[in-house]
C-alpha positions as CSV (number, residue, x, y, z in Angstrom):
1,X,-52.2,-67.9,22.6
2,X,-51.0,-67.0,26.3
3,X,-47.6,-68.7,25.5
4,X,-47.5,-67.0,22.1
5,X,-47.5,-63.5,24.0
6,X,-45.3,-64.4,26.8
7,X,-42.5,-64.9,24.3
8,X,-42.9,-62.0,22.3
9,X,-42.7,-60.0,25.7
10,X,-39.7,-61.7,26.7
11,X,-38.1,-61.4,22.9
12,X,-38.9,-57.6,23.4
13,X,-37.2,-57.3,26.8
14,X,-34.3,-59.2,25.6
15,X,-33.9,-57.4,22.5
16,X,-34.3,-53.9,25.0
17,X,-31.5,-55.1,26.8
18,X,-29.4,-56.2,24.3
19,X,-29.6,-52.7,22.5
20,X,-29.1,-51.3,26.1
21,X,-25.6,-53.1,26.4
22,X,-23.6,-50.9,23.9
23,X,-24.8,-47.9,26.0
24,X,-23.8,-48.8,29.1
25,X,-20.2,-50.0,27.9
26,X,-19.9,-46.8,26.4
27,X,-20.8,-44.8,29.9
28,X,-18.1,-47.1,31.2
29,X,-15.4,-45.9,29.1
30,X,-13.4,-42.8,30.3
31,X,-13.7,-39.7,28.1
32,X,-11.6,-38.6,25.9
33,X,-8.8,-36.2,26.9
34,X,-9.0,-32.9,25.7
35,X,-5.6,-30.8,24.9
36,X,-6.1,-26.9,24.4
37,X,-3.8,-25.5,21.7
38,X,-3.4,-21.7,22.1
39,X,-1.6,-19.8,19.6
40,X,-1.4,-15.6,19.0
41,X,-0.7,-16.5,15.4
42,X,-3.1,-17.9,12.6
43,X,-4.0,-21.5,11.6
44,X,-3.0,-21.0,8.1
45,X,0.5,-19.6,9.2
46,X,1.1,-22.0,11.6
47,X,0.0,-25.2,9.6
48,X,3.6,-27.2,9.7
49,X,3.8,-26.3,13.5
50,X,0.5,-27.8,14.0
51,X,1.8,-31.1,12.1
52,X,4.5,-31.2,14.0
53,X,2.6,-30.4,17.3
54,X,0.3,-33.5,16.3
55,X,3.5,-35.8,15.6
56,X,4.9,-35.3,19.1
57,X,1.4,-36.5,20.5
58,X,1.6,-39.4,18.2
59,X,4.9,-40.2,19.6
60,X,3.5,-40.4,22.8
61,X,0.9,-42.3,22.2
62,X,-1.9,-39.9,21.3
63,X,-3.9,-39.6,17.8
64,X,-5.9,-36.6,17.3
65,X,-9.8,-38.0,17.0
66,X,-8.9,-41.4,18.0
67,X,-7.7,-41.4,21.7
68,X,-7.6,-37.5,22.3
69,X,-9.3,-34.4,21.2
70,X,-7.4,-31.2,20.5
71,X,-9.2,-27.8,20.6
72,X,-7.5,-24.8,18.7
73,X,-8.0,-21.1,19.9
74,X,-6.3,-18.9,17.4
75,X,-6.0,-15.3,18.3
76,X,-5.1,-14.5,14.4
77,X,-2.3,-11.7,15.6
78,X,-4.9,-9.7,17.9
79,X,-3.0,-10.3,21.4
80,X,-5.7,-8.4,23.2
81,X,-8.0,-11.4,22.2
82,X,-5.5,-13.9,23.9
83,X,-7.0,-13.6,27.5
84,X,-10.9,-14.3,26.7
85,X,-9.5,-17.7,24.4
86,X,-7.6,-18.9,27.2
87,X,-10.4,-18.5,29.8
88,X,-12.7,-20.6,26.9
89,X,-9.9,-23.2,27.3
90,X,-10.1,-23.1,31.3
91,X,-13.7,-23.3,31.2
92,X,-13.8,-26.3,28.9
93,X,-11.5,-28.2,31.9
94,X,-9.2,-29.1,29.0
95,X,-6.5,-31.5,30.6
96,X,-3.6,-29.5,29.3
97,X,-2.5,-26.4,27.4
98,X,0.1,-26.2,24.9
99,X,0.5,-22.2,23.9
100,X,3.0,-20.5,22.2
101,X,4.7,-18.1,21.5
102,X,4.9,-15.9,24.6
103,X,1.7,-13.4,24.6
104,X,-0.1,-17.1,24.5
105,X,1.9,-18.5,27.3
106,X,1.3,-15.0,29.3
107,X,-2.6,-15.1,29.0
108,X,-2.6,-19.5,29.8
109,X,-0.3,-18.3,32.9
110,X,-2.7,-15.7,33.8
111,X,-6.1,-18.1,33.1
112,X,-5.1,-21.0,35.4
113,X,-2.5,-21.8,37.9
114,X,-3.8,-25.6,38.0
115,X,-4.3,-27.1,34.6
116,X,-1.1,-28.1,33.2
117,X,1.0,-25.6,30.7
118,X,3.4,-26.7,27.9
119,X,5.0,-23.9,26.4
120,X,7.5,-22.5,23.7
121,X,9.3,-19.7,24.3
122,X,12.5,-18.0,22.6
123,X,13.4,-16.1,26.0
124,X,14.4,-17.7,29.6
125,X,11.5,-19.1,31.0
126,X,13.2,-18.5,34.4
127,X,14.0,-14.8,33.7
128,X,10.0,-14.6,32.2
129,X,8.8,-15.9,35.5
130,X,7.2,-19.0,33.9
131,X,9.3,-21.7,36.1
132,X,11.5,-21.7,38.9
133,X,14.3,-23.1,37.3
134,X,14.8,-25.0,33.9
135,X,15.7,-28.4,36.2
136,X,13.0,-28.0,38.5
137,X,9.9,-26.0,36.8
138,X,8.1,-26.0,40.3
139,X,4.5,-24.9,39.0
140,X,2.1,-25.9,36.4
141,X,4.5,-24.6,33.4
142,X,7.1,-26.3,31.6
143,X,8.1,-26.6,27.7
144,X,11.0,-25.5,25.5
145,X,13.1,-23.0,25.0
146,X,14.1,-21.9,21.9
147,X,16.7,-19.4,22.2
148,X,15.2,-16.3,20.4
149,X,16.9,-13.4,21.5
150,X,20.7,-15.1,21.7
151,X,20.5,-15.4,17.6
152,X,19.8,-11.7,16.9
153,X,23.8,-11.1,16.3
154,X,24.2,-14.2,14.3
155,X,21.4,-13.2,11.9
156,X,22.9,-9.5,11.8
157,X,26.5,-11.3,11.1
158,X,24.7,-13.5,8.2
159,X,23.2,-10.4,6.7
160,X,26.0,-8.4,6.6
161,X,28.1,-11.0,5.1
162,X,25.4,-10.8,2.6
163,X,25.2,-6.9,2.2
164,X,28.4,-5.8,3.0
165,X,27.4,-2.2,2.6
166,X,24.7,-1.8,5.0
167,X,25.0,1.5,6.6
168,X,21.5,2.1,7.8
169,X,19.3,-1.0,9.2
170,X,15.9,-0.8,10.0
171,X,14.7,-3.1,12.7
172,X,10.5,-3.6,12.3
173,X,9.3,-4.6,15.5
174,X,5.6,-5.0,16.9
175,X,4.8,-2.7,20.0
176,X,2.0,-5.1,21.0
177,X,4.4,-7.8,22.0
178,X,6.6,-5.5,24.0
179,X,8.7,-8.2,25.4
180,X,10.1,-9.7,22.3
181,X,10.1,-6.8,20.5
182,X,12.7,-4.9,23.3
183,X,14.5,-7.9,23.3
184,X,15.0,-7.5,19.9
185,X,16.0,-4.0,19.7
186,X,18.5,-4.3,22.4
187,X,20.1,-7.4,20.7
188,X,20.6,-5.4,17.3
189,X,21.6,-2.3,18.9
190,X,24.2,-4.4,20.8
191,X,25.3,-6.7,17.8
192,X,25.7,-3.5,15.7
193,X,27.7,-1.7,18.0
194,X,31.4,-0.8,16.4
195,X,30.2,-1.9,13.0
196,X,29.3,1.6,12.0
197,X,25.9,0.4,11.2
198,X,23.2,2.4,12.4
199,X,20.1,1.2,13.6
200,X,16.7,2.6,12.9
201,X,13.6,1.2,14.8
202,X,10.0,1.0,13.0
203,X,6.9,-0.3,14.5
204,X,4.0,-2.1,13.4
205,X,1.4,-3.8,14.9
206,X,-1.4,-3.8,12.1
207,X,-1.4,-4.4,8.3
208,X,-1.9,-0.8,7.6
209,X,1.4,0.3,9.9
210,X,3.6,-2.7,8.2
211,X,2.4,-0.7,4.8
212,X,3.4,2.7,6.8
213,X,6.8,1.6,8.0
214,X,8.0,0.1,4.9
215,X,7.1,3.2,3.1
216,X,9.0,5.3,5.6
217,X,12.2,3.0,6.3
218,X,12.4,3.6,2.5
219,X,11.8,7.8,3.0
220,X,14.7,7.1,5.6
221,X,16.8,5.3,2.9
222,X,17.4,2.0,4.9
223,X,19.8,-0.4,3.3
224,X,17.9,-3.5,4.8
225,X,15.1,-4.6,7.1
226,X,15.7,-6.6,9.9
227,X,11.9,-8.2,11.0
228,X,11.7,-8.9,14.7
229,X,10.5,-12.5,15.7
230,X,6.6,-12.2,15.9
231,X,3.6,-14.4,15.4
232,X,1.9,-11.6,13.9
233,X,4.5,-11.2,11.5
234,X,4.2,-14.7,10.6
235,X,0.3,-14.5,10.1
236,X,1.4,-11.2,7.4
237,X,4.4,-13.3,5.9
238,X,3.1,-12.8,1.9
239,X,2.5,-8.6,2.9
240,X,6.2,-8.8,4.4
241,X,7.6,-10.5,1.4
242,X,5.8,-8.5,-1.4
243,X,6.5,-5.2,0.2
244,X,10.6,-6.1,0.5
245,X,10.0,-7.1,-3.5
246,X,8.3,-4.2,-4.5
247,X,10.9,-1.9,-2.7
248,X,13.7,-4.0,-3.4
249,X,15.1,-4.0,-0.2
250,X,16.9,-7.1,1.3
251,X,15.6,-8.5,4.3
252,X,16.1,-10.8,7.3
253,X,13.5,-12.9,9.3
254,X,13.4,-15.2,12.2
255,X,10.6,-17.0,10.6
256,X,11.5,-19.7,7.7
257,X,7.7,-19.1,6.9
258,X,8.4,-15.7,5.5
259,X,11.6,-16.6,3.5
260,X,9.8,-19.7,1.9
261,X,7.1,-17.1,0.5
262,X,9.8,-14.6,-0.9
263,X,11.8,-13.2,1.8
264,X,15.6,-13.0,1.6
265,X,17.1,-15.2,4.4
266,X,16.2,-16.2,7.8
267,X,18.1,-17.6,10.8
268,X,16.7,-19.0,13.8
269,X,16.0,-22.2,15.9
270,X,14.1,-24.8,14.2
271,X,10.7,-23.5,15.9
272,X,8.7,-26.5,14.0
273,X,10.7,-29.0,15.8
274,X,10.1,-27.4,19.3
275,X,6.1,-27.8,18.8
276,X,6.8,-31.5,18.2
277,X,8.7,-31.5,21.5
278,X,5.9,-29.7,23.3
279,X,3.3,-32.2,21.7
280,X,5.4,-35.3,23.2
281,X,5.5,-33.1,26.8
282,X,1.7,-32.6,26.5
283,X,1.0,-36.3,25.9
284,X,3.4,-37.5,28.8
285,X,1.3,-34.7,31.4
286,X,-1.8,-36.8,29.8
287,X,-0.3,-40.2,31.1
288,X,0.2,-38.6,34.6
289,X,3.3,-36.5,34.5
290,X,3.8,-33.2,36.3
291,X,4.7,-30.6,34.7
292,X,6.8,-29.3,37.8
293,X,8.8,-32.4,37.1
294,X,9.5,-32.1,33.6
295,X,12.6,-30.1,32.7
296,X,12.6,-27.2,30.3
297,X,14.1,-28.5,26.8
298,X,16.3,-26.2,25.1
299,X,16.8,-26.7,21.4
300,X,19.7,-27.3,19.7
301,X,18.7,-27.3,16.2
302,X,19.3,-23.9,14.3
303,X,18.1,-23.3,10.6
304,X,19.6,-20.7,8.3
305,X,17.9,-20.3,5.2
306,X,18.6,-18.3,2.0
307,X,16.2,-17.6,-0.6
308,X,18.3,-17.6,-4.2
309,X,15.6,-16.4,-6.4
310,X,15.0,-13.4,-4.0
311,X,18.8,-12.9,-4.4
312,X,18.8,-13.0,-7.9
313,X,15.5,-10.7,-8.5
314,X,17.6,-7.8,-5.9
315,X,20.6,-8.4,-7.9
316,X,22.7,-9.6,-4.9
317,X,25.2,-12.3,-5.8
318,X,25.6,-14.5,-2.7
319,X,28.9,-15.9,-1.5
320,X,29.6,-19.3,-2.1
321,X,30.8,-19.3,1.6
322,X,27.5,-18.4,2.4
323,X,25.3,-20.7,0.5
324,X,27.6,-23.6,2.1
325,X,26.9,-22.1,5.5
326,X,23.2,-22.5,4.8
327,X,20.9,-25.3,5.7
328,X,18.1,-24.8,3.1
329,X,18.7,-23.0,-0.3
330,X,15.2,-21.8,-1.8
331,X,16.1,-22.0,-5.4
């Protein structure tokens, strides 16, 4: 009797120890690193960009849910939310923050001087004060520069080739993103100088202001609309394409996402590829690389896209030379 009871106690003790082994093993495993993803846009607008970012992480050896976690923070075009969202990621003690576009990077930089930040910006990151130099960033920031401001003149060149009679050009910008908006206006005015094109600037930072801007630019008899590169505009891509169609006004964008839903044309760097590159850099940092030692990458991929269906609806005959130049023609 005593022997049986003793055997049962021994089995219970052994069983309890065996059950505890997996817990002990798990406790000894390193915690899964967390990457913070901060964007001033909306999740639905950046689906393809996020997919490329995950691919970049995968290229560096990290798969979401397996050996890395990603905390997403979306401002939904409301830039005043960015500081609080960046602060959340800092409190979460993420291992690295991937921030794009410009307003998101600014918020992340203001929130932390120690957590590594990987950016994707369209202006010179040295001029913006993000890094000391492209070759040796020197601080806690590095990333990708995709030449947003520099392509403005080429966009205008393509638009004038498609619409030779442009006399009044409406330029739509978001005043909430002053740095990018001012650079866009300066670029368009410089490119239009000496061409006879009159530049008219319209501001819009909300859905209603976009509606009002289109109504006003039509009252001003604008011949075409040149929309600045802005995450808020990408999130309002259907509204912008719909208004351009309703008013029968040719439109030029820097975001391919707007051309894909009905905008007439877009020309810009291949921004989706910059998100893949940002993912690669985030992975390298997770492996121990320091942002200060990772040179800022500069993209060399650009995309010219024409929506031929929209051109037909507007009664525009696209010159064969322009069709041949396009990287993609949406039928």
